[in-house]
N, C-alpha and C positions, 0 to 999 in steps of 0.2 A: 533528089532526097536527102535529108539532113544529115550533118555531119553528126559523127557518133562521140560524145564526150566520153572519157574512159579515166578512173583514177585507182589508186591501189593504197591500202591502209595496212600496216603491219600491227596486228593486235593479237595479244593471248598467245604468241609462237606460231602465227599463220598470217594469212595474208586476205584479205576483203578486197574484192574487185568491185568496183560498180561500173555500170555502163547507161548512158541516157541519150536521149536525141535520136535514136534510129527505132526503136520499137513502138508500135502504138500512135501513130503520128497524130491521129486525130483527137488524142485523149488530153487533158490539161498539161498531165506530166507523168512518165512513167521511170521506172528502176529498174534495171536488173543487177540482181546482188548475186555474187558467188564466193562461196567459201570450201575450199577442196573443191568437189564434185557437185556439192549441193548448189540449186540454183533456184533464187526466189524472184519472182518477176511482179512487180507493184505498179499498178495504173492507178491515177487519181484524175476522176472527172467531175465537172461542175454544172449544173443547170444555170443558164444565162440569167433568169429571172427570179427575182426575190419568191419564196415559197408560200409566203403569206401566212405561215403558222406560227404560232406562238412558241416553238421552240426550232432549235437547230435540226435540222433534218439530215442527220450524219449516217452514213450507212458502212459499216465494214464487214467484207467478206473475206474469210480465209479457205482456199480450196486445197484441195490435197488429191490431184489426178493420180490415177493409178500408173500413168505410164511415167511417171516420175522416178517409181522403182523398178520400171521394167515388167509391171505386172500387168494382167487382162482382170477382170475380174473372176472369182470362181464361182459365180451364179451365172447356171445354164440359162436363163432367161432374160439377164439383164446386164448388158455391159457397160453401158452409159452410167456414169456417176450419178447417183440420185441426190436425196436430203445429205447434209453435210453429216459428217460423225459428231458424235459429242464433243470428241476430243478438237475436231476442227471449231467447233461453235465455241468452245472454251478459249480456244486462241484467238477466234475474233473479237472475243468479250474482251479479252485481255489488251488485244489492241486498241480497242474502242476506249478502254479506261485509261489507257496511256497517251491519248491524243484528245480525248472530247474534251477536257477543260482547258485547253489550248487556244482555242477559237475564240474570237470576239465574242461578246453577250450579244453585241445585235446584229451578228451576220446570220442570215435565215436562207441562203442559198443552200440547194440541195447538193450534196458532197456525197460521192462514191470513193471508198478506198477499197480495192480489190486487191489483195494478194494470194498469187498462183504459185504453188510451189511446181517447178517445172521437170527438175531433177533432184534425186535423192544419192547421197553417197554412203549410206548406212554408217555415215562416221560423225557428219557435222549436222546439228537439230537444225531443222529450218524454223523451228519456234522461236530460237534466241535471235533470229534475224528478222522476224516479222515486224517490230516495233523501229526498228532501226529503218529499215527500208520504207515503211510507210511514210516515218517522220522524214526521211529526205525527199521523197517523193511531192511531200506536202511543201519543204524548205524552198523547192527550185520551181514552185508553181507561182500562178498569180493569187493563189488563195490566201487571205490573211491567215496567219498561222503564228502563235508566239511559242515556237520551237526553238532549237530542236529536242528530240526526246530520244530516248536508249533504251534498251535493255539488256541484261545479262542474266545468266542464270547460275545459281551459285549451288554447287552439290556437297555435301558434308559425306565423309566416309570417316570411319573410327576417330571423328574428332578434326579430321582435317578439311578446309575448305576448297574448292575447285572452281575456277572461273569457266564457263560453258563445257561441262563435262561431256566426253562423248557418247554418242549413244551407245555404244558397246558398253558402257560400266552405268548408263543410267538406272538401270533396272535393279543395279545392288547399291544404290546410295543408300544412307541411312535417312536422308532428308535433302530435298530440293526446293529452291524458292527462284523465280522469277522474279526481278524487279526492275522498275521502269524508273527512270531519273530524269530530271530537267536542273540543270545549274545547280547541281548538290542536292537536289529536294527531290523526294519519292512523289512518284505518281500513282504507283500500282505495285501490289507485292500479290504473289499467288502461289500456293505450294502445299507440300506436305512435310511435317517434321517428326522427330522421333523423340518427342519429348524434349523439346531443343531449349535450354533455359533462356529467360530473357535476356541476360549478359550477353549470351552468346548471338543471340538475334540482333543486337545492337551492333555488333561486331560484322555480322553478315551484311548489315546494310552500309556501313563504311566501306566495306570491300567492294560492294556493288556500285556505290557513288564514286569511288577512284576509279573503276573501269570504264563506266558510262560516260564520265568526264572525257575521256580518249574517243570516245564514238561520236559525241557530241560537236567536240571541238572538228572534225571532220567532217560532220555536215554543213557546218558553218563557213568552213573553207569553201566546200563545193557550191554553196549557196551563192557566197560572193562572187567566185568566178562565172556561174552560168544562171543563177536564179534570177526569174521574171519579175519586173514589177507588181508589187500586191496592190489587189484592187482597194478601193476606199471602203471605209464601213460605218456604222454607227458605232459610239463608243456604248450606250445605252438599248437595252432590249425595246423599249417604248419611246416616244418622244418626252424630253424633260418636263415640257408643259403639264402634260398629263398626269406626271409624278407629281409634279407641286400641286397641281388640282387635288388629288388624293391628299396629301399631306396637310394642304390648308383647311379641306372641308369633310373630311372623312376620317380623319387619324384616330379619333377617339373609338371610331365605330369599329374600325380596323382592328384597334387594340383589343376590344371587347370580344371582337370576333377570336383574334387569334388567342386569347387564354379561356375560350368557352369550346371546349374539345367537341361537344355534343352538337353545338350548332353551327360551328366553324365553317363550314362548306356554304350551309344557308345565307348566314350574314354577309360573308365575302360576296355571294352573288346578288346580294341586295346592294350591296354599295357599288359592285361591278355595273348593274343594270342602271341606278341612278347616275353613274359616270356617263355610261354609254347615253343616255337621255338628254343631259346636258349638254355634250360635244354633237349629239345630231337631233335638234330640237324639230325638225320637220321628218323626222321618220327615217331619212335614207341615212346611209352609210358611209357617205364621202367623206367625214370627218375621220372619225374614229370606229373602229372596228369592236365587235363584243369581245373578240379576244384580245385586243388591246387593252381594253378596259380591264378585263380580268387581271391581265399581265401586270398592269398598274400598281393594281390593290396587292397582288403577290409581292411585287418589287417593296412596296410599303411596310407589307407584313414582316419579310424577310429583315428588313433593316431595325424595325421594332424589337422581333426576336432576338435578334443580335445583341442589341443596346441592352435589353433587360437581362441576357446572361453577362454579358462583360461589365456592365456596371453595377448591376445589383446581385449577379448569380440567381437570376429568377427564371425558374424553367417554365415551360407553358403546363406541365403536370402539376407543378407546386413542389418537385421533388428537391432532395440537395443534388449539387452535382454527381457525388460519387452514390447516390442512394439507388437501389435496385428496385424494380415494381414489385408488389406483392405477388407471390409464387402460389400455386397449385399444381401438386405433383401427385399422380394415381398411376400405379404398375397393374396389369392385369385387367386393365377396363373392358375387354371383349372376351366373350367365349368363344371355343372353339379355334380361335387363330393361334399361330405357335407364342405370340409374345405381343404385349400393347403395353404402351403408357400413353397417359395425359399429359401436357406439360401446358401450363398457363402462366405468363408471366406479363402484369399487368391486364390489358384486353386482348392481347396475342396469345393465341391459344392454338394448341398442335395436338394431332393425336398421330402417334406413330406406332406402325403395327409392322412386326417382323415375319417372316416366312423363312421355313429352311427347305432345301431339297437337296438331290444327289447333285455331285461335281457334274456329272452330264449336262446340268441345267443352266450350266455357267453360261454368261452372255457371249458370244461370239461376235467380233466385229474384223472388218476388213479395209487394209488400207495399202497405200504403195509400200509398206513395212511388211506387209504379209496379215495373216491372221493371229488375233490376239484372243485369249480369254479372260474373261472378269469373274469372279466367284462372289464378289462384295458389290451389291449395286443398292445405291439411295437414290428415290425418287422424290421430289419435292412436287406437291400438288396446291396450287393457290388458286381457287376458283374465285369468281366474281362475287360470290355471295360473302366471302371472308372480309370483302372490303365494302361491304353494307351496300352493293352494286348488285344489278341484274344484267346479265350480259347471254350471248351464246356461248354456250360448254365449248372449250376448244378441247380437242383429243389430242393434238400434237403438242409438245412443251416447247415453250418458248425460249429464248435464252436466258431469261431471267430463272425461270424453274430450272433449266439445266445446269446454270452457275450457282443457283442455292442449293441444288441436290449435289452438286460435287465437293463442295467444302465437306459437306459430312463424308464422303466417301474418303477424302485427303484426311481427314480428322482421326479416323479408324484405321486408316492404312497399315499402320505400323504395330497397330494394338490387337489385331484380333489374331487370334490362334493360328499355328501354320496348319496347311492341308492334311500333313500327316497325323496331326491330332484329332482333328476336327473336320472330317471330311465333308464338307457341306458348301453348297450354294447358298448366301444368305442376300436375302432382298428386305429393304426397309422402306416400305411408304411411308412419309410424312403428311398428312392431311391437315391442312393449314385450314382451321376452321374460321378463325377470325386475325385479320391483321391490324395493328398499330404500331409498326416497328419492329425490326429485328427479328422476323418470322424464320430467318435461315439459322438464327443461333438458338431459338426453341426448336427448330426440328434437329439441330445438332445433340442438344440436351434430350428431348423424346427419343433419339434413337440409341442414345445410351440405356435408356432405362426398356425400350422394348427389347434390346438385345439381350439385357440381363433378365428381363422376364422372361426371355425364351431360353433360358438357360445356355447361351453363349458364351463360351469361357473368355471374355475379352480380359486383356492384361490390366487394364486400369479404366474407370470410368471416366468421359470424356464432358466437359460442359463448355458453352460458348457464350461468350458476350461480346457486344457491340460497343465500342467506344467513340463518340462523336467529338467534333471540334468545332468552335466557333472562334473567329479572329477578328479583330480590327482590320477593315477593309485597306485601311491606309498604312497599318503598322503590325505586319505579322507577329512581332514579340510580343504584343497584347495578346494574349489568347485564354481559353477557358477549355477544358476535356469535360465532356458529360459520359457518364457512364450509362448503358442500356439505355439508348436513344431510341425515341418514338416518332413517329410520323414526321411532324414538322421540324423537327430537330435533325431530320436527316435531308429533308427537301432544302430547308435554307439553312442548314449548318455546312460545313466544309469537307467532313470527309464520314466515311462509315467506314470504322475499321474493325472487320470482324476478326477475333482470334478465339480459336478453339484449342484446348489442354487439358493436362490432367495437374495433378499437383505438382507433378515434377519439371513440366515445361510445355512447351509450344507444340500441338499437332497439325495446326492449318492456318492459314492466312488469308483473306480477301480483303482488300483496301479498294474502296471507291472514295475517289478525291475531286473535289470541284474547285480547287486551288490550281494554280501553275506550279505545285508540286508542294509535299508538305515537308518543313525541315526534319533533317534525323534526329535532333536532340527532342522535339515533339514527339515523334513516334517512341523515342526510348521510352519516354515519361509515360504515353499512352499505354506500351506494354506493361508496366508495372502496375498501371491503375488497372489494366484487363486482367491483371493475376490476382489481384485484391479479391476483385469480384468474382471472377471463375473460384477462388477455394470458399467463397461464400456458398455459390451455387452448389458446387461439391458437396459442402456440408449437409445441404439440403436435401439432396437428391438421394444420398447414401443414407439418410437417416430414414427415406421411406423403403428403399431397398439397398442393402449395404454392399450385395455381391452378387454376382450370378446365382440364378437359381441351380439348385446341383442337380437336378433331373429337368429333362427335355419335355414338352408339354404330351399328352398320350396321343395328341393327332399328330405330332411331327414324326416323320419319317426316321427311323434308327437304322444307323450306318455301322456296319462290321467290315473292317478291312483285313483281307488274307493276302498274303505273299507268294507270289509264283517265281519262278524262275524266267528270267527274261527270256531266255531261247524258247521258252511256252507258251507266250502271249500268242503267238500266230497259232499256235496247236489250239488253245483254247478260242480263240476269236473265229477259225475257221474260214475255208475260202469263202469270202464276201460276207463273211459274218453269220455264215451258218449256224457254227456251234452256240453263239451267244442267241441267237433267234430262238433257236432251238430250246435253251435253257428256258428263256423267256416264257415261250409258247408252253412248255410242259407245268410250269410253276404255275403261270397264268395268275392275273389279277395285279395286283400294286406291288411290284418290285421293279429295281433298275441296278444294273449291273454296270459298272466304271472301270473299265481298264487302264492303268498309267504306264507309262514307257518304261518305269523304274523296277515294275514287277509288281506294284500295289493292286488289288482289286477290290474296290467298295462295293459292296452289295447294301442297299436301302430299301428297305421297305416300313411301314407301320404295322407291319403283321411279323412278329418275331418267329414263326414258323417258317414263313416264306424264306426270311434270312436264313436258317437253319438248311433248308433245303437248297438254298444257292450256294451254301458253303459246300455243301457235299458234292454236288455237281461240278463245281469249280476244282474241288479238290479232287474228284474223279478222272475229270480229263486232263489236269496236270501233273498228278502223283507220279512217280516213277517207282517201279516195282523192287521190293527190297528183300532180297533172301532171308529166309526164314521168320518173315514176320506173318504172322495170323491175320485172314480178312474174310470178311464176310461176303460170300458172294451168291448170284442165281444160276441154278442148272439152267443151261441154254438148251443143250443137245443131248442125249443119250445115245451112244452105239455099244458094238458087242465087245469092244475094250475098253469103255471107261465112259467119262464124259466131259462137257465143256463145260468151264465156268466161267460167268461174266462177274468179275469184281467193280469193274466201271469201264468207261469206256477207253481207258488207256491200260487196264488191267485183266487180261483174258487168259486162259489157259487150259491144258488139258489134266484132267484128275482122272490117271491111269487104275485100271481094275486094280492093278494089284496094289494101290497105294490108297484103296478105299477103307481099307479094315487091317486090322492086324491079322485076323483068320484069313481062309481061302475064301474068294468070292467068285462063284461060278456064274451069276448074271448081275450087271451093275443095277438093273433095275429093282432089285431086290433091296437096293442100299438107296438110290437115290431116283427120283423121277425128275421130268423136265417141269421147272417152274419151282424147284423144291430150293429154300434158302438154306445155304452151309456153310460151316466155318471151315476154313482150309488154310494149311500153309504153304509158303511158295517155296519149294525146294530146290528148284533149278531154273537157270536162265540160260539158254543156249542157242546161239544165233537168232535173238530175238523171239525164240519161242519159250513159253512159260508153262513149267510142271507145277502140279499142287499135289497135297499127299492130306487125307485126313487121319493117319495113323498120329492116334495120341492127343488128338485135338477135341475137344468138348463140344457137342452138338447142344443148342439150344433143344430142339424138338427134334427127333428123326424125321426126315421127309417132308419137315413143314411146309406149307402152301406160302409163297411168298409174292409180294409184288414185284412188276418187272423192276429189272436193273435199270439205274439212271443214265444207262447208254441208249436207251431204246427211245 
């Protein structure tokens, strides 16, 4: 058995302990990392043979097992963890973005990074440990990796920034961003903000870099002590002579294809086919594969695109560096739905559709932290036809769709109305009808318009823009920023910096980086460039729809909230939900009743009359009797000494014969009969028994036949 190597780092007021060498001995490397009583176990494995693919086949998985929190799944039928939650998928994606650009371009072996949360103490956030542990496992492995990389979470509350805030306070933060760093440069940013000014975002990045440097220095120490010899690898993704052939024989044709947006793929394919034939004259593939031929063409195209931007500020679309593509915006494009909008920027087209429902329809998720509710959901759907391609429809969202959907959820996290003011579950689906770059930012803009069209009283409209980067491969200080990037500017560029916000500040960020980190100074400049573009977008959007519509769609459910005493909640629900079920059954049709722990009761329906009935039932069950108050009730039973009157399920009592009239009454049936609706005053409460009187109480109609009381 191998000896275990352990080491401890004092960081941020606590201790991080790592151990390696004992667990998962057949893997390339593994790291067991612990902070407090939260434990993350990361394993790295590698295939021995090259994949033969034209891309680096890296897969990153982040697993949340229920046992980590001492929890067994609440499902009666499924106890094994299934597909990863959206939250777990987002963490895996964030780790991927924090390490992928640090592998050599010519390295093509399959690499797996699996991060497993093995113990969770409800205080220390395993997400903040994920990049650190993954990078450390790669650093001590034989896999070529230009790390280290680390990440920290920066929380903001009342203007104060905190590094790696505890889980206990994270739900109360105004803003929260996780930032990954290598050698003072930023690899990845994810998170949400409460309209954070761009200047404050710059300070946040400085704080993240300062703290990540300590984590990265620790990794370098460990790697120096126990790291394996790194494998040899090719510097270029394809043989140099193949690239030289493209430059010598096909450069002009590649350049023509680069600037011909409609025929680009066709022209590149023609060049690649000729290159393949040249190197395989006998028709075999001993020398060059078709994938290598295309990769060589792409390599040269990338160089040409970058030279054009850096030397001549020439973009493939012909736009200026800070120019936004032409816009088309329309609100209310679909009938019947609760809210809709079409947002098009250039050839990227998005239709967003908003749907409102009761809070009972909130999305439930389950993890080792327990159950969670989400009342605002944004789903991004980008089918193959949006790329001009055919393919099988995938009904399950991939990581890209989950990530693109999540940035809009972050964008509105602090701008949606409070549940007390707008008690709805809100779902927006962004159907991407055409993609040519920045579709996630089109979805953010479309979501704003759809929410306002639906009458959701968002605090401010949000717009999103993506800023790209092209640098000199030999000198990063020579660079150009590109506003509103599209296809090849993303593929061949160095970053996709997605920023959403209001006229006041930033509400969400996602950074995709292809360098070994972007200098903070460049990102600070990119923040200001994105702000200029965002303000322009907001002006265009609000010219179409200045504010949320004053009324909801006639097809949207209406919600009325009534309040009951907390100690009446159980009485309203009834044993096993008996009372609520009875109410829904009695009223029938489209109605929903949702009860909150603080005594709020939301009654939702598209039919106002059903809401009114629901209010009557709820009040009837929870209302406490009040002396001298006049009630309307139904005579349930008549006896020789009086009648029993039901006001509601909680208020019933005796109307004595002596209290039926100012005069003498010989037979109660001469005054009332069973089923009559009568007005009575509550005159006595004794030992839980109620007594009514009709003396001096005006009646609508004597002996009026009535519908059954709502306690039946």
